[in-house]
KEBA-78665 format. One record per atom (N, C-alpha, C): atom name; residue in three letters; residue number from 1; y, z, x. Coordinates in steps of 0.1 Angstrom, whole numbers, plus 2048, in hexadecimal, padded with zeros to 3 digits. Example, Ala and Ser with C-alpha at 12.3 -4.5 7.8 and 13.67 -1.06 7.14 Angstrom:
residues 2
N, ALA, 1, 7C7, 84E, 884
CA, ALA, 1, 7D3, 84E, 87B
C, ALA, 1, 7DF, 84E, 884
N, SER, 2, 7EA, 847, 880
CA, SER, 2, 7F5, 847, 889
C, SER, 2, 800, 84F, 881
//
This chain:
residues 133
N, MET, 1, 7DF, 845, 84F
CA, MET, 1, 7DD, 839, 856
C, MET, 1, 7D3, 831, 84F
N, CYS, 2, 7D5, 824, 84F
CA, CYS, 2, 7CB, 81B, 849
C, CYS, 2, 7CA, 80F, 853
N, TYR, 3, 7BE, 80D, 859
CA, TYR, 3, 7BB, 802, 862
C, TYR, 3, 7B4, 7F8, 85A
N, THR, 4, 7BA, 7EB, 85A
CA, THR, 4, 7B4, 7E1, 852
C, THR, 4, 7B2, 7D4, 85A
N, VAL, 5, 7A7, 7CD, 857
CA, VAL, 5, 7A4, 7C0, 85E
C, VAL, 5, 7A1, 7B7, 853
N, ILE, 6, 7A8, 7AB, 852
CA, ILE, 6, 7A5, 7A1, 849
C, ILE, 6, 79E, 795, 850
N, ASN, 7, 792, 792, 84C
CA, ASN, 7, 78B, 787, 852
C, ASN, 7, 78C, 77B, 849
N, THR, 8, 794, 771, 84D
CA, THR, 8, 797, 766, 844
C, THR, 8, 78B, 75C, 843
N, THR, 9, 782, 75D, 84D
CA, THR, 9, 776, 754, 84D
C, THR, 9, 76C, 759, 843
N, SER, 10, 769, 766, 844
CA, SER, 10, 75F, 76C, 83A
C, SER, 10, 765, 771, 82D
N, ARG, 11, 773, 770, 82D
CA, ARG, 11, 77A, 775, 822
C, ARG, 11, 777, 784, 81E
N, THR, 12, 778, 78C, 828
CA, THR, 12, 775, 79A, 826
C, THR, 12, 781, 7A2, 82C
N, LEU, 13, 783, 7AE, 826
CA, LEU, 13, 78D, 7B7, 82A
C, LEU, 13, 785, 7C4, 82E
N, SER, 14, 786, 7C8, 83A
CA, SER, 14, 780, 7D5, 83F
C, SER, 14, 78B, 7DF, 841
N, TYR, 15, 789, 7EB, 83D
CA, TYR, 15, 793, 7F5, 83F
C, TYR, 15, 78D, 803, 841
N, ALA, 16, 795, 80B, 848
CA, ALA, 16, 792, 81A, 849
C, ALA, 16, 79F, 820, 845
N, ASN, 17, 79F, 829, 83B
CA, ASN, 17, 7AB, 82F, 837
C, ASN, 17, 7AA, 83E, 839
N, ALA, 18, 7B3, 843, 841
CA, ALA, 18, 7B3, 852, 844
C, ALA, 18, 7C0, 858, 840
N, GLY, 19, 7C3, 856, 834
CA, GLY, 19, 7D0, 85C, 82F
C, GLY, 19, 7D4, 858, 821
N, HIS, 20, 7E0, 85A, 81E
CA, HIS, 20, 7E6, 858, 811
C, HIS, 20, 7F5, 854, 814
N, PRO, 21, 7FA, 84B, 80D
CA, PRO, 21, 7F6, 845, 801
C, PRO, 21, 7EC, 83A, 803
N, PHE, 22, 7E5, 836, 7F8
CA, PHE, 22, 7DB, 82C, 7F9
C, PHE, 22, 7E2, 81E, 7F8
N, PRO, 23, 7DF, 815, 802
CA, PRO, 23, 7E4, 808, 801
C, PRO, 23, 7DF, 801, 7F4
N, LEU, 24, 7E7, 7F7, 7EF
CA, LEU, 24, 7E3, 7F1, 7E3
C, LEU, 24, 7DE, 7E3, 7E6
N, HIS, 25, 7D3, 7DF, 7DF
CA, HIS, 25, 7CD, 7D1, 7E0
C, HIS, 25, 7CE, 7CB, 7D2
N, TYR, 26, 7D6, 7C0, 7D1
CA, TYR, 26, 7D7, 7B9, 7C5
C, TYR, 26, 7CD, 7AD, 7C6
N, ARG, 27, 7C3, 7AD, 7BD
CA, ARG, 27, 7B9, 7A2, 7BD
C, ARG, 27, 7BE, 797, 7B4
N, TYR, 28, 7C0, 78C, 7BB
CA, TYR, 28, 7C6, 780, 7B3
C, TYR, 28, 7BD, 77B, 7A8
N, HIS, 29, 7B0, 77A, 7AB
CA, HIS, 29, 7A7, 774, 7A1
C, HIS, 29, 7A5, 77D, 795
N, THR, 30, 7A5, 78A, 797
CA, THR, 30, 7A3, 793, 78B
C, THR, 30, 7AF, 798, 786
N, ARG, 31, 7BB, 796, 78D
CA, ARG, 31, 7C8, 79C, 789
C, ARG, 31, 7C8, 7AB, 788
N, LYS, 32, 7C0, 7B1, 791
CA, LYS, 32, 7BF, 7C0, 791
C, LYS, 32, 7C5, 7C6, 79D
N, LEU, 33, 7CA, 7D1, 79C
CA, LEU, 33, 7D0, 7D9, 7A7
C, LEU, 33, 7C6, 7E4, 7AB
N, GLU, 34, 7C2, 7E4, 7B7
CA, GLU, 34, 7B9, 7EF, 7BC
C, GLU, 34, 7BF, 7F6, 7C8
N, MET, 35, 7BA, 802, 7CA
CA, MET, 35, 7BF, 80A, 7D6
C, MET, 35, 7B4, 80A, 7E1
N, LEU, 36, 7B8, 809, 7ED
CA, LEU, 36, 7AF, 80B, 7F8
C, LEU, 36, 7AE, 81A, 7FB
N, GLU, 37, 7A5, 820, 7F4
CA, GLU, 37, 7A4, 82F, 7F4
C, GLU, 37, 7A0, 834, 801
N, SER, 38, 7A1, 840, 803
CA, SER, 38, 79E, 847, 810
C, SER, 38, 78F, 846, 813
N, THR, 39, 78C, 844, 820
CA, THR, 39, 77E, 843, 824
C, THR, 39, 77A, 84F, 82C
N, CYS, 40, 784, 858, 82F
CA, CYS, 40, 781, 864, 837
C, CYS, 40, 78D, 86E, 835
N, ILE, 41, 78C, 879, 83C
CA, ILE, 41, 797, 882, 83C
C, ILE, 41, 7A4, 87D, 843
N, PRO, 42, 7B0, 881, 83F
CA, PRO, 42, 7BC, 87C, 846
C, PRO, 42, 7BB, 87D, 855
N, LEU, 43, 7C0, 873, 85B
CA, LEU, 43, 7C1, 872, 86A
C, LEU, 43, 7C9, 87D, 86F
N, GLY, 44, 7C4, 884, 87A
CA, GLY, 44, 7CB, 88F, 880
C, GLY, 44, 7C9, 89C, 87A
N, LEU, 45, 7C2, 89D, 86F
CA, LEU, 45, 7BF, 8AA, 868
C, LEU, 45, 7B6, 8B3, 871
N, MET, 46, 7AC, 8AD, 877
CA, MET, 46, 7A3, 8B4, 880
C, MET, 46, 7A3, 8AE, 88E
N, PRO, 47, 7A8, 8B5, 898
CA, PRO, 47, 7A8, 8AF, 8A5
C, PRO, 47, 79B, 8AB, 8AA
N, ASP, 48, 79B, 8A0, 8B1
CA, ASP, 48, 78F, 89A, 8B8
C, ASP, 48, 784, 897, 8AE
N, MET, 49, 787, 894, 8A1
CA, MET, 49, 77D, 890, 898
C, MET, 49, 779, 881, 89A
N, PRO, 50, 76C, 87E, 89C
CA, PRO, 50, 769, 870, 89E
C, PRO, 50, 76B, 868, 891
N, PHE, 51, 76C, 85B, 893
CA, PHE, 51, 76F, 852, 888
C, PHE, 51, 764, 848, 888
N, PRO, 52, 758, 84B, 883
CA, PRO, 52, 74C, 842, 883
C, PRO, 52, 74E, 836, 87A
N, SER, 53, 747, 82B, 87D
CA, SER, 53, 748, 81F, 875
C, SER, 53, 744, 820, 867
N, GLY, 54, 73D, 82B, 863
CA, GLY, 54, 73A, 82E, 855
C, GLY, 54, 746, 830, 84D
N, TYR, 55, 751, 832, 853
CA, TYR, 55, 75D, 834, 84B
C, TYR, 55, 764, 827, 847
N, VAL, 56, 75F, 81C, 84C
CA, VAL, 56, 764, 80F, 849
C, VAL, 56, 75E, 809, 83C
N, LYS, 57, 767, 805, 833
CA, LYS, 57, 763, 7FE, 827
C, LYS, 57, 767, 7F0, 827
N, ARG, 58, 75F, 7E8, 820
CA, ARG, 58, 762, 7D9, 81F
C, ARG, 58, 763, 7D5, 811
N, ARG, 59, 76B, 7CB, 80F
CA, ARG, 59, 76D, 7C5, 802
C, ARG, 59, 770, 7B6, 803
N, GLN, 60, 76F, 7AF, 7F8
CA, GLN, 60, 772, 7A1, 7F8
C, GLN, 60, 781, 79F, 7F9
N, TRP, 61, 785, 795, 801
CA, TRP, 61, 794, 791, 802
C, TRP, 61, 794, 782, 7FE
N, ASP, 62, 79B, 77F, 7F3
CA, ASP, 62, 79C, 772, 7EE
C, ASP, 62, 7AA, 76C, 7F0
N, PRO, 63, 7AB, 75F, 7F1
CA, PRO, 63, 7B9, 759, 7F1
C, PRO, 63, 7C1, 75D, 7E5
N, GLY, 64, 7CD, 761, 7E8
CA, GLY, 64, 7D6, 766, 7DD
C, GLY, 64, 7D7, 775, 7DC
N, ASP, 65, 7CD, 77C, 7E3
CA, ASP, 65, 7CD, 78B, 7E3
C, ASP, 65, 7D9, 78F, 7EB
N, VAL, 66, 7DE, 79B, 7E8
CA, VAL, 66, 7EA, 7A1, 7EE
C, VAL, 66, 7E8, 7AF, 7F1
N, LEU, 67, 7EB, 7B4, 7FD
CA, LEU, 67, 7EA, 7C2, 801
C, LEU, 67, 7F8, 7C8, 802
N, LEU, 68, 7FA, 7D4, 7FE
CA, LEU, 68, 806, 7DB, 800
C, LEU, 68, 803, 7E9, 806
N, PHE, 69, 809, 7EA, 812
CA, PHE, 69, 808, 7F7, 81A
C, PHE, 69, 816, 7FD, 818
N, TYR, 70, 816, 80A, 816
CA, TYR, 70, 823, 811, 814
C, TYR, 70, 822, 81F, 818
N, SER, 71, 82D, 825, 81D
CA, SER, 71, 82E, 833, 820
C, SER, 71, 831, 83B, 814
N, ASP, 72, 82E, 848, 815
CA, ASP, 72, 830, 851, 809
C, ASP, 72, 83F, 853, 807
N, GLY, 73, 847, 84E, 810
CA, GLY, 73, 856, 84F, 80E
C, GLY, 73, 85A, 845, 803
N, VAL, 74, 852, 83B, 800
CA, VAL, 74, 855, 832, 7F5
C, VAL, 74, 853, 839, 7E8
N, THR, 75, 847, 83E, 7E6
CA, THR, 75, 844, 844, 7D9
C, THR, 75, 84B, 852, 7D7
N, GLU, 76, 84E, 859, 7E2
CA, GLU, 76, 855, 866, 7E1
C, GLU, 76, 864, 865, 7E2
N, ALA, 77, 869, 859, 7E3
CA, ALA, 77, 878, 858, 7E3
C, ALA, 77, 87D, 85D, 7D5
N, VAL, 78, 888, 864, 7D6
CA, VAL, 78, 88E, 86A, 7C9
C, VAL, 78, 89B, 864, 7C5
N, ASN, 79, 89E, 866, 7B8
CA, ASN, 79, 8AB, 862, 7B3
C, ASN, 79, 8B4, 86E, 7B3
N, ALA, 80, 8C0, 86D, 7AD
CA, ALA, 80, 8CA, 878, 7AD
C, ALA, 80, 8C4, 884, 7A5
N, ASP, 81, 8BB, 882, 79C
CA, ASP, 81, 8B5, 88D, 794
C, ASP, 81, 8A8, 893, 79B
N, ASP, 82, 8A6, 88F, 7A7
CA, ASP, 82, 89B, 893, 7AF
C, ASP, 82, 88D, 88F, 7A9
N, GLU, 83, 88D, 883, 7A2
CA, GLU, 83, 881, 87E, 79C
C, GLU, 83, 87C, 873, 7A6
N, GLU, 84, 86F, 874, 7A9
CA, GLU, 84, 869, 86B, 7B3
C, GLU, 84, 867, 85D, 7AD
N, PHE, 85, 868, 853, 7B5
CA, PHE, 85, 865, 845, 7B2
C, PHE, 85, 857, 843, 7AC
N, GLY, 86, 84D, 849, 7B3
CA, GLY, 86, 840, 84A, 7AD
C, GLY, 86, 837, 83E, 7B0
N, GLU, 87, 82A, 841, 7AF
CA, GLU, 87, 820, 837, 7B1
C, GLU, 87, 81F, 82D, 7A6
N, LEU, 88, 820, 832, 79A
CA, LEU, 88, 81F, 829, 78E
C, LEU, 88, 82A, 81E, 78E
N, ARG, 89, 836, 822, 791
CA, ARG, 89, 841, 819, 792
C, ARG, 89, 83F, 80F, 79D
N, LEU, 90, 83A, 813, 7A9
CA, LEU, 90, 837, 80A, 7B4
C, LEU, 90, 82C, 801, 7B0
N, HIS, 91, 821, 805, 7AA
CA, HIS, 91, 816, 7FD, 7A6
C, HIS, 91, 81B, 7F2, 79C
N, ALA, 92, 823, 7F6, 792
CA, ALA, 92, 828, 7EC, 788
C, ALA, 92, 831, 7E2, 78F
N, LEU, 93, 83A, 7E6, 798
CA, LEU, 93, 843, 7DE, 79F
C, LEU, 93, 83C, 7D4, 7A8
N, PHE, 94, 832, 7D9, 7AF
CA, PHE, 94, 82A, 7D0, 7B8
C, PHE, 94, 823, 7C5, 7B0
N, THR, 95, 81C, 7CA, 7A5
CA, THR, 95, 815, 7C0, 79C
C, THR, 95, 81E, 7B6, 796
N, LYS, 96, 82A, 7BA, 793
CA, LYS, 96, 834, 7B1, 78D
C, LYS, 96, 838, 7A6, 796
N, HIS, 97, 839, 7A9, 7A3
CA, HIS, 97, 83E, 79F, 7AD
C, HIS, 97, 834, 79A, 7B6
N, VAL, 98, 827, 79D, 7B4
CA, VAL, 98, 81C, 799, 7BD
C, VAL, 98, 81B, 78A, 7BF
N, HIS, 99, 820, 782, 7B7
CA, HIS, 99, 81E, 773, 7B8
C, HIS, 99, 829, 76D, 7C1
N, LYS, 100, 832, 775, 7C6
CA, LYS, 100, 83D, 771, 7CF
C, LYS, 100, 838, 771, 7DD
N, SER, 101, 841, 76D, 7E6
CA, SER, 101, 83E, 76E, 7F5
C, SER, 101, 83E, 77D, 7F9
N, SER, 102, 838, 77F, 805
CA, SER, 102, 838, 78D, 80A
C, SER, 102, 846, 793, 80B
N, ASP, 103, 84F, 78B, 811
CA, ASP, 103, 85D, 790, 812
C, ASP, 103, 863, 793, 804
N, ALA, 104, 861, 78A, 7FB
CA, ALA, 104, 867, 78C, 7ED
C, ALA, 104, 861, 798, 7E7
N, ILE, 105, 854, 79B, 7E8
CA, ILE, 105, 84E, 7A7, 7E3
C, ILE, 105, 854, 7B3, 7E9
N, LYS, 106, 855, 7B3, 7F6
CA, LYS, 106, 85B, 7BF, 7FD
C, LYS, 106, 869, 7C1, 7F9
N, GLN, 107, 871, 7B6, 7F8
CA, GLN, 107, 87F, 7B7, 7F4
C, GLN, 107, 881, 7BC, 7E6
N, ALA, 108, 878, 7B8, 7DD
CA, ALA, 108, 879, 7BC, 7CF
C, ALA, 108, 876, 7CB, 7CE
N, ILE, 109, 86D, 7D0, 7D5
CA, ILE, 109, 86A, 7DF, 7D5
C, ILE, 109, 876, 7E6, 7DB
N, LEU, 110, 87B, 7E1, 7E7
CA, LEU, 110, 886, 7E8, 7ED
C, LEU, 110, 892, 7E8, 7E4
N, ASP, 111, 895, 7DD, 7DD
CA, ASP, 111, 8A1, 7DD, 7D4
C, ASP, 111, 89F, 7E7, 7C9
N, GLU, 112, 893, 7E7, 7C3
CA, GLU, 112, 891, 7F1, 7B8
C, GLU, 112, 892, 7FF, 7BC
N, LEU, 113, 88C, 802, 7C8
CA, LEU, 113, 88D, 80F, 7CE
C, LEU, 113, 89B, 813, 7D1
N, THR, 114, 8A3, 80A, 7D6
CA, THR, 114, 8B1, 80D, 7D9
C, THR, 114, 8B9, 810, 7CC
N, ALA, 115, 8B6, 808, 7C2
CA, ALA, 115, 8BD, 80A, 7B5
C, ALA, 115, 8B9, 817, 7AF
N, TYR, 116, 8AC, 81B, 7B0
CA, TYR, 116, 8A7, 827, 7AA
C, TYR, 116, 8AD, 833, 7B1
N, CYS, 117, 8AD, 833, 7BE
CA, CYS, 117, 8B2, 83E, 7C6
C, CYS, 117, 8C1, 840, 7C6
N, ASP, 118, 8C8, 835, 7C4
CA, ASP, 118, 8D7, 834, 7C5
C, ASP, 118, 8DB, 83B, 7D2
N, ASP, 119, 8E3, 845, 7D1
CA, ASP, 119, 8E8, 84C, 7DD
C, ASP, 119, 8E0, 859, 7E1
N, ALA, 120, 8D5, 85B, 7DA
CA, ALA, 120, 8CE, 868, 7DD
C, ALA, 120, 8C9, 868, 7EC
N, PRO, 121, 8CA, 873, 7F3
CA, PRO, 121, 8C5, 873, 801
C, PRO, 121, 8B6, 873, 801
N, GLN, 122, 8B0, 86B, 80A
CA, GLN, 122, 8A2, 86A, 80B
C, GLN, 122, 89C, 873, 816
N, LYS, 123, 890, 878, 814
CA, LYS, 123, 88A, 881, 81D
C, LYS, 123, 880, 87B, 827
N, ASP, 124, 87D, 86F, 825
CA, ASP, 124, 872, 869, 82C
C, ASP, 124, 875, 85A, 82F
N, ASP, 125, 86C, 854, 838
CA, ASP, 125, 86E, 846, 83A
C, ASP, 125, 869, 83D, 82F
N, ILE, 126, 86E, 831, 82E
CA, ILE, 126, 86A, 827, 824
C, ILE, 126, 864, 81B, 82C
N, THR, 127, 857, 81A, 82B
CA, THR, 127, 850, 80F, 832
C, THR, 127, 847, 807, 828
N, LEU, 128, 849, 7FA, 829
CA, LEU, 128, 841, 7F1, 821
C, LEU, 128, 83C, 7E6, 82A
N, VAL, 129, 82F, 7E2, 828
CA, VAL, 129, 829, 7D7, 82E
C, VAL, 129, 821, 7CF, 823
N, VAL, 130, 824, 7C2, 822
CA, VAL, 130, 81D, 7BA, 818
C, VAL, 130, 815, 7AF, 820
N, VAL, 131, 808, 7AE, 81C
CA, VAL, 131, 800, 7A4, 823
C, VAL, 131, 7FA, 79B, 819
N, GLN, 132, 7FB, 78E, 81B
CA, GLN, 132, 7F5, 784, 812
C, GLN, 132, 7F2, 778, 81B
N, LEU, 133, 7E8, 770, 817
CA, LEU, 133, 7E4, 764, 81E
C, LEU, 133, 7EA, 758, 817
//
């Protein structure tokens, strides 16, 4: 789970990430792709574990920046040879289409994923959320 708040007034992104995969943050001004790395152990690993505010990280959020949240079903989707789609392929695809609308980015990833997997049965959900201002 990754809980994220974007403050458009202060131009900050605050997040607490308790899991994997790491959401991707494309920084428009630097043209760099960064991950919102984990800030604590995965959610639900230890029952009744508190989640103090020290687990929240903050970073700059600039106009043109784009976030991609995705489930591991995206990167772990397999083709007929049982080869995973993988993080590197997703990172490259996201970076290639990052200047498009949220819907177009999501559709480009889904189209590539569908073509890659062809008719291979999938074992997990495929979830994508694209956020941009």
